[in-house]
A tleap script that builds the chain and sets N, CA, C and O, in Angstrom:
source leaprc.protein.ff14SB
mol = sequence {
  NMET ASN ILE THR ALA LEU PRO ILE THR GLY
  LEU THR GLY GLY ALA LEU GLY LEU LEU TYR
  LEU ILE LEU SER SER TRP VAL SER LEU ARG
  ARG ILE GLN ILE GLY ARG SER LEU GLY ASP
  GLY LYS ASP HIE GLN LEU LYS ARG ALA ILE
  ARG VAL HIE GLY ASN PHE ALA GLU PHE VAL
  PRO LEU LEU LEU VAL LEU LEU GLY LEU VAL
  GLU LEU THR ASP ALA SER ARG ALA PHE VAL
  GLY GLY LEU ALA VAL THR LEU VAL LEU ALA
  ARG LEU ALA HIE ALA VAL GLY LEU GLY LEU
  THR HIE ARG VAL SER GLN LEU ARG ARG PHE
  GLY ALA ALA PHE THR TYR LEU LEU LEU ALA
  VAL ALA SER GLY ARG LEU ILE VAL ALA CYS
  TRP GLY LEU VAL CPHE
}
set mol.1.N position { -42.792 -53.415 -5.523 }
set mol.1.CA position { -42.048 -52.863 -4.398 }
set mol.1.C position { -43.009 -52.692 -3.226 }
set mol.1.O position { -44.176 -52.349 -3.415 }
set mol.2.N position { -42.527 -52.926 -2.050 }
set mol.2.CA position { -43.343 -52.689 -0.858 }
set mol.2.C position { -42.665 -51.648 0.019 }
set mol.2.O position { -41.538 -51.232 -0.250 }
set mol.3.N position { -43.358 -51.232 1.064 }
set mol.3.CA position { -42.885 -50.130 1.911 }
set mol.3.C position { -41.578 -50.458 2.629 }
set mol.3.O position { -40.891 -49.547 3.090 }
set mol.4.N position { -41.221 -51.736 2.734 }
set mol.4.CA position { -39.969 -52.072 3.414 }
set mol.4.C position { -38.753 -51.535 2.661 }
set mol.4.O position { -37.667 -51.435 3.233 }
set mol.5.N position { -38.923 -51.189 1.391 }
set mol.5.CA position { -37.825 -50.601 0.627 }
set mol.5.C position { -37.604 -49.137 1.011 }
set mol.5.O position { -36.522 -48.597 0.780 }
set mol.6.N position { -38.605 -48.499 1.586 }
set mol.6.CA position { -38.529 -47.069 1.925 }
set mol.6.C position { -39.056 -46.796 3.333 }
set mol.6.O position { -39.974 -45.991 3.492 }
set mol.7.N position { -38.503 -47.440 4.351 }
set mol.7.CA position { -39.081 -47.270 5.687 }
set mol.7.C position { -38.941 -45.851 6.245 }
set mol.7.O position { -39.846 -45.375 6.930 }
set mol.8.N position { -37.843 -45.177 5.970 }
set mol.8.CA position { -37.658 -43.826 6.505 }
set mol.8.C position { -38.611 -42.864 5.807 }
set mol.8.O position { -39.243 -42.032 6.457 }
set mol.9.N position { -38.714 -42.975 4.493 }
set mol.9.CA position { -39.639 -42.122 3.749 }
set mol.9.C position { -41.076 -42.416 4.158 }
set mol.9.O position { -41.887 -41.497 4.269 }
set mol.10.N position { -41.398 -43.675 4.380 }
set mol.10.CA position { -42.747 -44.029 4.817 }
set mol.10.C position { -43.096 -43.421 6.161 }
set mol.10.O position { -44.178 -42.860 6.338 }
set mol.11.N position { -42.180 -43.532 7.105 }
set mol.11.CA position { -42.389 -42.951 8.430 }
set mol.11.C position { -42.507 -41.432 8.345 }
set mol.11.O position { -43.366 -40.826 8.986 }
set mol.12.N position { -41.637 -40.834 7.550 }
set mol.12.CA position { -41.669 -39.380 7.381 }
set mol.12.C position { -42.964 -38.938 6.716 }
set mol.12.O position { -43.570 -37.950 7.129 }
set mol.13.N position { -43.384 -39.658 5.700 }
set mol.13.CA position { -44.643 -39.340 5.020 }
set mol.13.C position { -45.832 -39.442 5.968 }
set mol.13.O position { -46.751 -38.626 5.905 }
set mol.14.N position { -45.815 -40.430 6.837 }
set mol.14.CA position { -46.889 -40.559 7.821 }
set mol.14.C position { -46.927 -39.391 8.787 }
set mol.14.O position { -47.995 -38.856 9.082 }
set mol.15.N position { -45.767 -38.997 9.279 }
set mol.15.CA position { -45.695 -37.853 10.202 }
set mol.15.C position { -46.140 -36.568 9.516 }
set mol.15.O position { -46.898 -35.784 10.087 }
set mol.16.N position { -45.667 -36.353 8.290 }
set mol.16.CA position { -46.052 -35.145 7.563 }
set mol.16.C position { -47.527 -35.180 7.155 }
set mol.16.O position { -48.174 -34.136 7.068 }
set mol.17.N position { -48.049 -36.366 6.908 }
set mol.17.CA position { -49.483 -36.489 6.615 }
set mol.17.C position { -50.333 -36.041 7.795 }
set mol.17.O position { -51.356 -35.381 7.616 }
set mol.18.N position { -49.905 -36.402 9.001 }
set mol.18.CA position { -50.638 -35.956 10.198 }
set mol.18.C position { -50.535 -34.447 10.379 }
set mol.18.O position { -51.509 -33.799 10.761 }
set mol.19.N position { -49.365 -33.886 10.107 }
set mol.19.CA position { -49.214 -32.436 10.194 }
set mol.19.C position { -50.090 -31.745 9.147 }
set mol.19.O position { -50.691 -30.708 9.430 }
set mol.20.N position { -50.166 -32.306 7.953 }
set mol.20.CA position { -51.027 -31.751 6.904 }
set mol.20.C position { -52.498 -31.798 7.325 }
set mol.20.O position { -53.257 -30.870 7.046 }
set mol.21.N position { -52.893 -32.873 7.993 }
set mol.21.CA position { -54.251 -32.980 8.503 }
set mol.21.C position { -54.548 -31.863 9.506 }
set mol.21.O position { -55.627 -31.271 9.476 }
set mol.22.N position { -53.611 -31.581 10.375 }
set mol.22.CA position { -53.775 -30.492 11.354 }
set mol.22.C position { -53.911 -29.153 10.642 }
set mol.22.O position { -54.794 -28.360 10.971 }
set mol.23.N position { -53.037 -28.898 9.665 }
set mol.23.CA position { -53.086 -27.635 8.941 }
set mol.23.C position { -54.378 -27.490 8.139 }
set mol.23.O position { -54.959 -26.406 8.081 }
set mol.24.N position { -54.822 -28.573 7.528 }
set mol.24.CA position { -56.086 -28.554 6.787 }
set mol.24.C position { -57.261 -28.302 7.719 }
set mol.24.O position { -58.179 -27.556 7.379 }
set mol.25.N position { -57.236 -28.911 8.872 }
set mol.25.CA position { -58.304 -28.724 9.855 }
set mol.25.C position { -58.346 -27.289 10.358 }
set mol.25.O position { -59.423 -26.748 10.607 }
set mol.26.N position { -57.175 -26.669 10.508 }
set mol.26.CA position { -57.115 -25.276 10.932 }
set mol.26.C position { -57.852 -24.385 9.929 }
set mol.26.O position { -58.616 -23.502 10.320 }
set mol.27.N position { -57.620 -24.622 8.636 }
set mol.27.CA position { -58.318 -23.849 7.599 }
set mol.27.C position { -59.816 -24.117 7.676 }
set mol.27.O position { -60.618 -23.182 7.670 }
set mol.28.N position { -60.189 -25.372 7.748 }
set mol.28.CA position { -61.613 -25.729 7.776 }
set mol.28.C position { -62.332 -25.151 8.990 }
set mol.28.O position { -63.427 -24.603 8.866 }
set mol.29.N position { -61.721 -25.272 10.154 }
set mol.29.CA position { -62.350 -24.750 11.370 }
set mol.29.C position { -62.511 -23.240 11.316 }
set mol.29.O position { -63.530 -22.705 11.753 }
set mol.30.N position { -61.513 -22.553 10.783 }
set mol.30.CA position { -61.626 -21.093 10.677 }
set mol.30.C position { -62.723 -20.720 9.687 }
set mol.30.O position { -63.453 -19.754 9.909 }
set mol.31.N position { -62.847 -21.471 8.604 }
set mol.31.CA position { -63.919 -21.215 7.641 }
set mol.31.C position { -65.287 -21.376 8.312 }
set mol.31.O position { -66.194 -20.572 8.094 }
set mol.32.N position { -65.420 -22.404 9.113 }
set mol.32.CA position { -66.679 -22.627 9.835 }
set mol.32.C position { -66.945 -21.482 10.802 }
set mol.32.O position { -68.071 -20.991 10.889 }
set mol.33.N position { -65.911 -21.052 11.532 }
set mol.33.CA position { -66.067 -19.967 12.508 }
set mol.33.C position { -66.558 -18.675 11.881 }
set mol.33.O position { -67.384 -17.975 12.467 }
set mol.34.N position { -66.061 -18.353 10.698 }
set mol.34.CA position { -66.445 -17.074 10.088 }
set mol.34.C position { -67.508 -17.231 9.000 }
set mol.34.O position { -67.934 -16.243 8.401 }
set mol.35.N position { -67.932 -18.457 8.747 }
set mol.35.CA position { -68.978 -18.699 7.764 }
set mol.35.C position { -68.555 -18.408 6.337 }
set mol.35.O position { -69.334 -17.872 5.549 }
set mol.36.N position { -67.329 -18.759 6.005 }
set mol.36.CA position { -66.787 -18.458 4.671 }
set mol.36.C position { -66.328 -19.755 4.021 }
set mol.36.O position { -65.425 -20.416 4.532 }
set mol.37.N position { -66.950 -20.133 2.879 }
set mol.37.CA position { -66.561 -21.385 2.245 }
set mol.37.C position { -65.505 -21.205 1.158 }
set mol.37.O position { -64.759 -22.140 0.868 }
set mol.38.N position { -65.429 -20.033 0.560 }
set mol.38.CA position { -64.425 -19.756 -0.468 }
set mol.38.C position { -63.694 -18.465 -0.148 }
set mol.38.O position { -64.233 -17.572 0.505 }
set mol.39.N position { -62.452 -18.381 -0.621 }
set mol.39.CA position { -61.676 -17.174 -0.382 }
set mol.39.C position { -61.318 -17.025 1.086 }
set mol.39.O position { -61.490 -17.944 1.887 }
set mol.40.N position { -60.813 -15.835 1.419 }
set mol.40.CA position { -60.435 -15.609 2.814 }
set mol.40.C position { -61.304 -14.559 3.499 }
set mol.40.O position { -61.158 -14.324 4.699 }
set mol.41.N position { -62.207 -13.927 2.750 }
set mol.41.CA position { -63.105 -12.939 3.350 }
set mol.41.C position { -62.369 -11.813 4.058 }
set mol.41.O position { -62.924 -11.162 4.943 }
set mol.42.N position { -61.125 -11.587 3.670 }
set mol.42.CA position { -60.272 -10.574 4.311 }
set mol.42.C position { -60.075 -10.825 5.806 }
set mol.42.O position { -59.757 -9.912 6.568 }
set mol.43.N position { -60.270 -12.081 6.206 }
set mol.43.CA position { -60.040 -12.489 7.590 }
set mol.43.C position { -58.571 -12.853 7.730 }
set mol.43.O position { -58.099 -13.785 7.079 }
set mol.44.N position { -57.843 -12.129 8.568 }
set mol.44.CA position { -56.401 -12.328 8.677 }
set mol.44.C position { -56.023 -13.712 9.197 }
set mol.44.O position { -55.028 -14.284 8.752 }
set mol.45.N position { -56.794 -14.255 10.123 }
set mol.45.CA position { -56.485 -15.590 10.639 }
set mol.45.C position { -56.681 -16.651 9.558 }
set mol.45.O position { -55.869 -17.566 9.424 }
set mol.46.N position { -57.766 -16.523 8.787 }
set mol.46.CA position { -58.003 -17.476 7.708 }
set mol.46.C position { -56.948 -17.323 6.620 }
set mol.46.O position { -56.463 -18.319 6.082 }
set mol.47.N position { -56.595 -16.104 6.299 }
set mol.47.CA position { -55.570 -15.862 5.290 }
set mol.47.C position { -54.255 -16.518 5.703 }
set mol.47.O position { -53.582 -17.135 4.878 }
set mol.48.N position { -53.893 -16.388 6.964 }
set mol.48.CA position { -52.660 -16.992 7.462 }
set mol.48.C position { -52.752 -18.519 7.426 }
set mol.48.O position { -51.801 -19.187 7.021 }
set mol.49.N position { -53.881 -19.066 7.845 }
set mol.49.CA position { -54.057 -20.522 7.836 }
set mol.49.C position { -53.963 -21.065 6.411 }
set mol.49.O position { -53.347 -22.106 6.182 }
set mol.50.N position { -54.570 -20.367 5.458 }
set mol.50.CA position { -54.510 -20.783 4.056 }
set mol.50.C position { -53.072 -20.764 3.558 }
set mol.50.O position { -52.647 -21.681 2.855 }
set mol.51.N position { -52.327 -19.736 3.914 }
set mol.51.CA position { -50.943 -19.616 3.446 }
set mol.51.C position { -50.043 -20.686 4.069 }
set mol.51.O position { -49.187 -21.250 3.388 }
set mol.52.N position { -50.235 -20.966 5.361 }
set mol.52.CA position { -49.452 -22.020 6.010 }
set mol.52.C position { -49.738 -23.360 5.340 }
set mol.52.O position { -48.815 -24.110 5.021 }
set mol.53.N position { -50.995 -23.655 5.134 }
set mol.53.CA position { -51.421 -24.890 4.486 }
set mol.53.C position { -50.862 -24.965 3.061 }
set mol.53.O position { -50.348 -26.003 2.645 }
set mol.54.N position { -50.965 -23.872 2.326 }
set mol.54.CA position { -50.491 -23.843 0.946 }
set mol.54.C position { -48.987 -24.018 0.838 }
set mol.54.O position { -48.505 -24.740 -0.036 }
set mol.55.N position { -48.242 -23.364 1.719 }
set mol.55.CA position { -46.798 -23.485 1.681 }
set mol.55.C position { -46.374 -24.922 1.941 }
set mol.55.O position { -45.471 -25.445 1.288 }
set mol.56.N position { -47.029 -25.546 2.892 }
set mol.56.CA position { -46.757 -26.948 3.195 }
set mol.56.C position { -47.018 -27.806 1.953 }
set mol.56.O position { -46.201 -28.651 1.587 }
set mol.57.N position { -48.168 -27.575 1.312 }
set mol.57.CA position { -48.556 -28.354 0.138 }
set mol.57.C position { -47.620 -28.109 -1.047 }
set mol.57.O position { -47.470 -28.977 -1.906 }
set mol.58.N position { -46.998 -26.946 -1.098 }
set mol.58.CA position { -46.085 -26.628 -2.191 }
set mol.58.C position { -44.748 -27.353 -2.064 }
set mol.58.O position { -44.178 -27.769 -3.072 }
set mol.59.N position { -44.251 -27.508 -0.871 }
set mol.59.CA position { -42.911 -28.053 -0.680 }
set mol.59.C position { -42.867 -29.535 -0.328 }
set mol.59.O position { -41.986 -30.247 -0.810 }
set mol.60.N position { -43.774 -30.009 0.482 }
set mol.60.CA position { -43.656 -31.361 1.034 }
set mol.60.C position { -43.719 -32.471 -0.013 }
set mol.60.O position { -42.926 -33.409 0.080 }
set mol.61.N position { -44.615 -32.423 -1.005 }
set mol.61.CA position { -44.617 -33.540 -1.968 }
set mol.61.C position { -43.275 -33.743 -2.678 }
set mol.61.O position { -42.784 -34.868 -2.765 }
set mol.62.N position { -42.687 -32.665 -3.180 }
set mol.62.CA position { -41.394 -32.795 -3.853 }
set mol.62.C position { -40.323 -33.285 -2.882 }
set mol.62.O position { -39.508 -34.138 -3.235 }
set mol.63.N position { -40.323 -32.756 -1.673 }
set mol.63.CA position { -39.317 -33.176 -0.697 }
set mol.63.C position { -39.462 -34.649 -0.339 }
set mol.63.O position { -38.458 -35.334 -0.145 }
set mol.64.N position { -40.686 -35.144 -0.249 }
set mol.64.CA position { -40.875 -36.568 0.036 }
set mol.64.C position { -40.409 -37.437 -1.133 }
set mol.64.O position { -39.830 -38.502 -0.922 }
set mol.65.N position { -40.657 -36.988 -2.354 }
set mol.65.CA position { -40.171 -37.730 -3.522 }
set mol.65.C position { -38.644 -37.763 -3.513 }
set mol.65.O position { -38.038 -38.815 -3.717 }
set mol.66.N position { -38.029 -36.609 -3.275 }
set mol.66.CA position { -36.569 -36.566 -3.220 }
set mol.66.C position { -36.023 -37.460 -2.106 }
set mol.66.O position { -35.043 -38.179 -2.301 }
set mol.67.N position { -36.665 -37.408 -0.940 }
set mol.67.CA position { -36.235 -38.250 0.171 }
set mol.67.C position { -36.319 -39.726 -0.205 }
set mol.67.O position { -35.394 -40.491 0.067 }
set mol.68.N position { -37.410 -40.120 -0.821 }
set mol.68.CA position { -37.569 -41.512 -1.240 }
set mol.68.C position { -36.523 -41.937 -2.256 }
set mol.68.O position { -35.987 -43.043 -2.182 }
set mol.69.N position { -36.234 -41.056 -3.205 }
set mol.69.CA position { -35.213 -41.383 -4.198 }
set mol.69.C position { -33.824 -41.481 -3.560 }
set mol.69.O position { -33.037 -42.363 -3.904 }
set mol.70.N position { -33.537 -40.584 -2.644 }
set mol.70.CA position { -32.250 -40.670 -1.934 }
set mol.70.C position { -32.184 -41.970 -1.145 }
set mol.70.O position { -31.138 -42.617 -1.098 }
set mol.71.N position { -33.295 -42.354 -0.524 }
set mol.71.CA position { -33.312 -43.604 0.246 }
set mol.71.C position { -33.058 -44.813 -0.653 }
set mol.71.O position { -32.500 -45.814 -0.202 }
set mol.72.N position { -33.459 -44.726 -1.909 }
set mol.72.CA position { -33.240 -45.826 -2.845 }
set mol.72.C position { -31.812 -45.882 -3.380 }
set mol.72.O position { -31.420 -46.882 -3.981 }
set mol.73.N position { -31.033 -44.828 -3.172 }
set mol.73.CA position { -29.618 -44.865 -3.559 }
set mol.73.C position { -28.851 -45.581 -2.459 }
set mol.73.O position { -29.450 -46.133 -1.536 }
set mol.74.N position { -27.556 -45.572 -2.554 }
set mol.74.CA position { -26.749 -46.247 -1.536 }
set mol.74.C position { -26.446 -45.338 -0.342 }
set mol.74.O position { -25.478 -45.571 0.382 }
set mol.75.N position { -27.255 -44.320 -0.137 }
set mol.75.CA position { -27.058 -43.407 0.995 }
set mol.75.C position { -27.264 -44.161 2.313 }
set mol.75.O position { -28.089 -45.070 2.403 }
set mol.76.N position { -26.507 -43.767 3.315 }
set mol.76.CA position { -26.621 -44.437 4.613 }
set mol.76.C position { -27.956 -44.098 5.278 }
set mol.76.O position { -28.567 -43.067 5.000 }
set mol.77.N position { -28.380 -44.983 6.150 }
set mol.77.CA position { -29.612 -44.726 6.913 }
set mol.77.C position { -29.480 -43.470 7.762 }
set mol.77.O position { -30.447 -42.730 7.939 }
set mol.78.N position { -28.293 -43.231 8.282 }
set mol.78.CA position { -28.071 -42.040 9.099 }
set mol.78.C position { -28.266 -40.774 8.262 }
set mol.78.O position { -28.866 -39.806 8.730 }
set mol.79.N position { -27.768 -40.781 7.041 }
set mol.79.CA position { -27.925 -39.625 6.151 }
set mol.79.C position { -29.397 -39.412 5.807 }
set mol.79.O position { -29.909 -38.298 5.919 }
set mol.80.N position { -30.075 -40.478 5.391 }
set mol.80.CA position { -31.488 -40.376 5.032 }
set mol.80.C position { -32.311 -40.003 6.264 }
set mol.80.O position { -33.218 -39.175 6.182 }
set mol.81.N position { -31.997 -40.608 7.393 }
set mol.81.CA position { -32.698 -40.274 8.634 }
set mol.81.C position { -32.492 -38.826 9.032 }
set mol.81.O position { -33.420 -38.168 9.500 }
set mol.82.N position { -31.273 -38.327 8.847 }
set mol.82.CA position { -30.993 -36.924 9.134 }
set mol.82.C position { -31.811 -35.993 8.242 }
set mol.82.O position { -32.352 -34.990 8.707 }
set mol.83.N position { -31.894 -36.336 6.962 }
set mol.83.CA position { -32.734 -35.552 6.047 }
set mol.83.C position { -34.191 -35.590 6.502 }
set mol.83.O position { -34.874 -34.566 6.510 }
set mol.84.N position { -34.654 -36.763 6.875 }
set mol.84.CA position { -36.052 -36.929 7.270 }
set mol.84.C position { -36.394 -36.131 8.524 }
set mol.84.O position { -37.410 -35.436 8.562 }
set mol.85.N position { -35.558 -36.228 9.536 }
set mol.85.CA position { -35.792 -35.480 10.778 }
set mol.85.C position { -35.757 -33.988 10.497 }
set mol.85.O position { -36.595 -33.234 10.993 }
set mol.86.N position { -34.795 -33.569 9.709 }
set mol.86.CA position { -34.693 -32.153 9.360 }
set mol.86.C position { -35.938 -31.696 8.602 }
set mol.86.O position { -36.445 -30.601 8.844 }
set mol.87.N position { -36.426 -32.523 7.697 }
set mol.87.CA position { -37.628 -32.184 6.934 }
set mol.87.C position { -38.822 -31.974 7.853 }
set mol.87.O position { -39.521 -30.967 7.740 }
set mol.88.N position { -39.056 -32.899 8.746 }
set mol.88.CA position { -40.203 -32.783 9.657 }
set mol.88.C position { -40.055 -31.555 10.548 }
set mol.88.O position { -41.004 -30.788 10.715 }
set mol.89.N position { -38.882 -31.369 11.115 }
set mol.89.CA position { -38.671 -30.217 11.997 }
set mol.89.C position { -38.764 -28.895 11.234 }
set mol.89.O position { -39.324 -27.925 11.746 }
set mol.90.N position { -38.224 -28.850 10.024 }
set mol.90.CA position { -38.270 -27.622 9.228 }
set mol.90.C position { -39.704 -27.246 8.874 }
set mol.90.O position { -40.091 -26.082 8.979 }
set mol.91.N position { -40.485 -28.230 8.458 }
set mol.91.CA position { -41.871 -27.916 8.065 }
set mol.91.C position { -42.719 -27.591 9.284 }
set mol.91.O position { -43.612 -26.747 9.202 }
set mol.92.N position { -42.464 -28.234 10.398 }
set mol.92.CA position { -43.178 -27.910 11.633 }
set mol.92.C position { -42.822 -26.497 12.089 }
set mol.92.O position { -43.705 -25.716 12.443 }
set mol.93.N position { -41.545 -26.175 12.081 }
set mol.93.CA position { -41.108 -24.840 12.493 }
set mol.93.C position { -41.692 -23.773 11.586 }
set mol.93.O position { -42.145 -22.733 12.064 }
set mol.94.N position { -41.689 -24.015 10.292 }
set mol.94.CA position { -42.234 -23.029 9.360 }
set mol.94.C position { -43.729 -22.832 9.602 }
set mol.94.O position { -44.212 -21.700 9.627 }
set mol.95.N position { -44.453 -23.919 9.779 }
set mol.95.CA position { -45.904 -23.828 10.002 }
set mol.95.C position { -46.211 -23.066 11.291 }
set mol.95.O position { -47.086 -22.200 11.306 }
set mol.96.N position { -45.507 -23.379 12.353 }
set mol.96.CA position { -45.735 -22.692 13.628 }
set mol.96.C position { -45.308 -21.231 13.523 }
set mol.96.O position { -46.026 -20.332 13.961 }
set mol.97.N position { -44.141 -21.005 12.942 }
set mol.97.CA position { -43.630 -19.643 12.828 }
set mol.97.C position { -44.509 -18.745 11.974 }
set mol.97.O position { -44.746 -17.591 12.333 }
set mol.98.N position { -44.991 -19.253 10.857 }
set mol.98.CA position { -45.876 -18.471 9.992 }
set mol.98.C position { -47.275 -18.378 10.591 }
set mol.98.O position { -47.968 -17.377 10.412 }
set mol.99.N position { -47.679 -19.412 11.294 }
set mol.99.CA position { -49.012 -19.435 11.873 }
set mol.99.C position { -49.196 -18.514 13.058 }
set mol.99.O position { -50.316 -18.095 13.349 }
set mol.100.N position { -48.126 -18.193 13.741 }
set mol.100.CA position { -48.239 -17.387 14.954 }
set mol.100.C position { -48.313 -15.888 14.690 }
set mol.100.O position { -48.948 -15.159 15.452 }
set mol.101.N position { -47.683 -15.425 13.640 }
set mol.101.CA position { -47.604 -13.991 13.408 }
set mol.101.C position { -47.472 -13.693 11.925 }
set mol.101.O position { -47.000 -14.528 11.153 }
set mol.102.N position { -47.890 -12.505 11.535 }
set mol.102.CA position { -47.722 -12.096 10.141 }
set mol.102.C position { -46.292 -11.622 9.864 }
set mol.102.O position { -45.899 -11.465 8.708 }
set mol.103.N position { -45.533 -11.400 10.909 }
set mol.103.CA position { -44.128 -11.006 10.756 }
set mol.103.C position { -43.270 -12.236 10.499 }
set mol.103.O position { -43.679 -13.364 10.770 }
set mol.104.N position { -42.086 -12.001 9.976 }
set mol.104.CA position { -41.166 -13.112 9.744 }
set mol.104.C position { -40.516 -13.475 11.074 }
set mol.104.O position { -39.685 -12.730 11.594 }
set mol.105.N position { -40.899 -14.623 11.616 }
set mol.105.CA position { -40.381 -15.066 12.909 }
set mol.105.C position { -39.125 -15.911 12.723 }
set mol.105.O position { -38.809 -16.343 11.615 }
set mol.106.N position { -38.426 -16.136 13.810 }
set mol.106.CA position { -37.232 -16.981 13.772 }
set mol.106.C position { -37.589 -18.415 13.374 }
set mol.106.O position { -36.847 -19.058 12.632 }
set mol.107.N position { -38.714 -18.908 13.862 }
set mol.107.CA position { -39.129 -20.266 13.492 }
set mol.107.C position { -39.391 -20.370 12.002 }
set mol.107.O position { -39.003 -21.342 11.354 }
set mol.108.N position { -40.054 -19.357 11.470 }
set mol.108.CA position { -40.325 -19.358 10.028 }
set mol.108.C position { -39.017 -19.310 9.245 }
set mol.108.O position { -38.858 -20.031 8.260 }
set mol.109.N position { -38.094 -18.477 9.669 }
set mol.109.CA position { -36.796 -18.393 8.997 }
set mol.109.C position { -36.066 -19.727 9.053 }
set mol.109.O position { -35.519 -20.189 8.052 }
set mol.110.N position { -36.061 -20.341 10.227 }
set mol.110.CA position { -35.432 -21.650 10.388 }
set mol.110.C position { -36.070 -22.655 9.442 }
set mol.110.O position { -35.374 -23.370 8.721 }
set mol.111.N position { -37.395 -22.705 9.449 }
set mol.111.CA position { -38.108 -23.658 8.604 }
set mol.111.C position { -37.837 -23.450 7.134 }
set mol.111.O position { -37.611 -24.413 6.402 }
set mol.112.N position { -37.857 -22.210 6.693 }
set mol.112.CA position { -37.605 -21.913 5.282 }
set mol.112.C position { -36.163 -22.238 4.911 }
set mol.112.O position { -35.911 -22.868 3.884 }
set mol.113.N position { -35.231 -21.817 5.732 }
set mol.113.CA position { -33.816 -22.040 5.428 }
set mol.113.C position { -33.500 -23.528 5.332 }
set mol.113.O position { -32.805 -23.958 4.411 }
set mol.114.N position { -34.005 -24.312 6.273 }
set mol.114.CA position { -33.710 -25.739 6.243 }
set mol.114.C position { -34.488 -26.467 5.155 }
set mol.114.O position { -34.039 -27.505 4.669 }
set mol.115.N position { -35.634 -25.945 4.769 }
set mol.115.CA position { -36.353 -26.511 3.628 }
set mol.115.C position { -35.530 -26.318 2.360 }
set mol.115.O position { -35.378 -27.252 1.572 }
set mol.116.N position { -34.998 -25.115 2.157 }
set mol.116.CA position { -34.161 -24.850 0.987 }
set mol.116.C position { -32.885 -25.695 1.030 }
set mol.116.O position { -32.452 -26.227 0.008 }
set mol.117.N position { -32.294 -25.813 2.203 }
set mol.117.CA position { -31.102 -26.633 2.352 }
set mol.117.C position { -31.400 -28.093 1.992 }
set mol.117.O position { -30.606 -28.741 1.311 }
set mol.118.N position { -32.533 -28.601 2.446 }
set mol.118.CA position { -32.925 -29.976 2.117 }
set mol.118.C position { -33.103 -30.158 0.617 }
set mol.118.O position { -32.677 -31.167 0.056 }
set mol.119.N position { -33.728 -29.190 -0.028 }
set mol.119.CA position { -33.885 -29.258 -1.486 }
set mol.119.C position { -32.525 -29.351 -2.166 }
set mol.119.O position { -32.328 -30.156 -3.076 }
set mol.120.N position { -31.597 -28.525 -1.717 }
set mol.120.CA position { -30.268 -28.511 -2.321 }
set mol.120.C position { -29.508 -29.815 -2.048 }
set mol.120.O position { -28.931 -30.398 -2.965 }
set mol.121.N position { -29.506 -30.267 -0.803 }
set mol.121.CA position { -28.736 -31.464 -0.434 }
set mol.121.C position { -29.313 -32.711 -1.100 }
set mol.121.O position { -28.566 -33.500 -1.679 }
set mol.122.N position { -30.621 -32.898 -1.026 }
set mol.122.CA position { -31.228 -34.092 -1.624 }
set mol.122.C position { -31.070 -34.076 -3.141 }
set mol.122.O position { -30.766 -35.105 -3.746 }
set mol.123.N position { -31.274 -32.926 -3.751 }
set mol.123.CA position { -31.118 -32.826 -5.208 }
set mol.123.C position { -29.668 -33.091 -5.610 }
set mol.123.O position { -29.402 -33.830 -6.558 }
set mol.124.N position { -28.743 -32.485 -4.886 }
set mol.124.CA position { -27.329 -32.708 -5.179 }
set mol.124.C position { -26.929 -34.160 -5.013 }
set mol.124.O position { -26.185 -34.703 -5.829 }
set mol.125.N position { -27.419 -34.781 -3.967 }
set mol.125.CA position { -27.120 -36.197 -3.707 }
set mol.125.C position { -27.606 -37.066 -4.861 }
set mol.125.O position { -26.913 -37.987 -5.292 }
set mol.126.N position { -28.806 -36.764 -5.355 }
set mol.126.CA position { -29.357 -37.545 -6.466 }
set mol.126.C position { -28.579 -37.310 -7.752 }
set mol.126.O position { -28.350 -38.251 -8.513 }
set mol.127.N position { -28.174 -36.091 -8.004 }
set mol.127.CA position { -27.390 -35.803 -9.208 }
set mol.127.C position { -26.065 -36.561 -9.158 }
set mol.127.O position { -25.659 -37.170 -10.148 }
set mol.128.N position { -25.396 -36.525 -8.014 }
set mol.128.CA position { -24.123 -37.237 -7.863 }
set mol.128.C position { -24.337 -38.741 -8.011 }
set mol.128.O position { -23.556 -39.411 -8.686 }
set mol.129.N position { -25.390 -39.279 -7.388 }
set mol.129.CA position { -25.634 -40.725 -7.432 }
set mol.129.C position { -26.003 -41.198 -8.826 }
set mol.129.O position { -25.672 -42.324 -9.198 }
set mol.130.N position { -26.674 -40.372 -9.600 }
set mol.130.CA position { -27.189 -40.801 -10.898 }
set mol.130.C position { -26.339 -40.367 -12.085 }
set mol.130.O position { -26.509 -40.893 -13.184 }
set mol.131.N position { -25.431 -39.422 -11.885 }
set mol.131.CA position { -24.641 -38.864 -12.988 }
set mol.131.C position { -23.918 -39.979 -13.771 }
set mol.131.O position { -24.008 -40.046 -14.997 }
set mol.132.N position { -23.226 -40.821 -13.065 }
set mol.132.CA position { -22.469 -41.875 -13.704 }
set mol.132.C position { -23.343 -42.923 -14.391 }
set mol.132.O position { -22.882 -43.607 -15.304 }
set mol.133.N position { -24.558 -43.051 -13.977 }
set mol.133.CA position { -25.466 -44.006 -14.592 }
set mol.133.C position { -25.986 -43.505 -15.938 }
set mol.133.O position { -26.375 -44.289 -16.803 }
set mol.134.N position { -25.982 -42.186 -16.092 }
set mol.134.CA position { -26.524 -41.582 -17.315 }
set mol.134.C position { -25.430 -41.275 -18.313 }
set mol.134.O position { -25.606 -41.478 -19.515 }
set mol.135.N position { -24.282 -40.778 -17.818 }
set mol.135.CA position { -23.214 -40.336 -18.735 }
set mol.135.C position { -22.000 -41.222 -18.639 }
set mol.135.O position { -21.013 -40.995 -19.338 }
savepdb mol mol.pdb
quit
């Protein structure tokens, strides 16, 4: 199989990879600034950067796998594209919202809510698409 089978997932993965690079760099730069190679040193900015980076790493791999599997079903490009755009915007909003303040911001709420919605919609779509193939 080549990437032409999953162009939307490929594009989305590339965009999210760049966002992950930014989030990783934020952690690294803060570590350099405070001279801390492990842990957070009780530095609130580093703690927040680590959590933003970690949350991204927790959700994005599974969401990209689900997106790719949905793209391989007979789902329309518009549906898969809608999931992809929502995924990028949700993770960007969550990262910015969590990164700006320790309080729960509207951006963070938006990002979390749409991340959960994406998990539900993509998972449901796959169950519906595959149910008849299994049973």
